[in-house]
C-alpha positions in Angstrom: 108.7 65.7 59.7 109.3 67.4 62.8 106.7 69.7 64.5 108.4 73.4 64.9 107.2 75.0 68.1 107.7 78.7 68.8 108.0 80.2 72.2 105.5 82.4 72.7 106.4 85.5 74.6 103.9 87.0 76.8 104.6 90.4 77.9 102.7 92.2 80.8 102.8 95.6 81.7 102.5 96.6 85.1 101.7 100.1 86.2 103.3 101.7 89.1 101.6 102.8 91.7 102.1 107.0 91.1 100.9 105.9 87.6 97.8 104.1 89.0 97.2 107.0 91.5 97.4 109.8 89.0 95.2 108.0 86.7 92.6 107.9 89.5 92.9 111.4 90.5 92.2 112.2 86.6 89.5 110.4 86.6 87.8 111.8 89.7 88.0 115.2 88.7 88.1 118.6 90.9 84.6 118.1 92.8 85.7 114.2 93.4 88.9 115.1 95.0 87.4 117.8 97.1 84.9 115.1 98.2 87.2 112.9 99.3 89.4 115.1 101.0 86.2 116.0 102.7 85.3 112.4 103.6 88.7 111.9 105.0 88.7 115.0 107.0 85.6 114.1 108.3 86.3 110.8 109.5 89.6 112.2 111.2 87.7 114.7 113.2 85.5 111.9 114.3 88.7 110.0 115.1 90.0 112.8 117.3 86.9 112.1 119.8 86.4 108.6 119.6 88.6 105.9 117.4 85.6 103.4 117.7 82.7 105.7 116.2 85.5 106.6 113.5 86.1 103.1 112.5 82.6 102.5 112.5 81.6 105.5 110.2 84.4 104.5 107.8 82.9 101.0 107.5 79.6 102.3 106.7 81.2 104.6 103.9 82.9 101.7 102.5 79.9 99.6 102.3 77.9 102.1 100.7 80.4 102.7 98.2 80.6 98.7 97.7 76.8 98.8 97.3 76.7 101.7 95.0 79.4 99.9 93.0 77.5 96.6 92.9 74.2 98.4 91.7 75.9 100.4 88.9 77.7 97.4 87.6 74.2 95.2 87.6 72.7 98.0 85.8 75.5 98.4 83.5 75.5 94.5 82.9 71.6 94.7 82.2 72.6 97.0 79.3 75.6 95.0 78.1 78.3 97.4 79.2 79.1 95.6 82.4 82.8 95.5 81.6 82.9 99.5 82.1 83.1 99.5 85.8 86.5 97.6 85.5 87.6 95.1 88.0 85.4 93.6 90.5 85.1 91.0 93.1 83.1 88.7 91.4 
């Protein structure tokens, strides 16, 4: 009358950085990639004149993106589709 225990093997697949980066670029599309390059180039041009202003501009852009992400994920969550935005900071 022994208890039979079987080991449960958990396997996890980890994507490498190039795979993740390639997937992100595929989701952005051509316009998204051009927009991202224009954003980085614009901050680089500002950084040539003043690095502090460029850092401030970069923080404003990051803040804008995080705010938009929060608004969109909240909106999708109210429709029952909150998991569509992927991971988060919750």
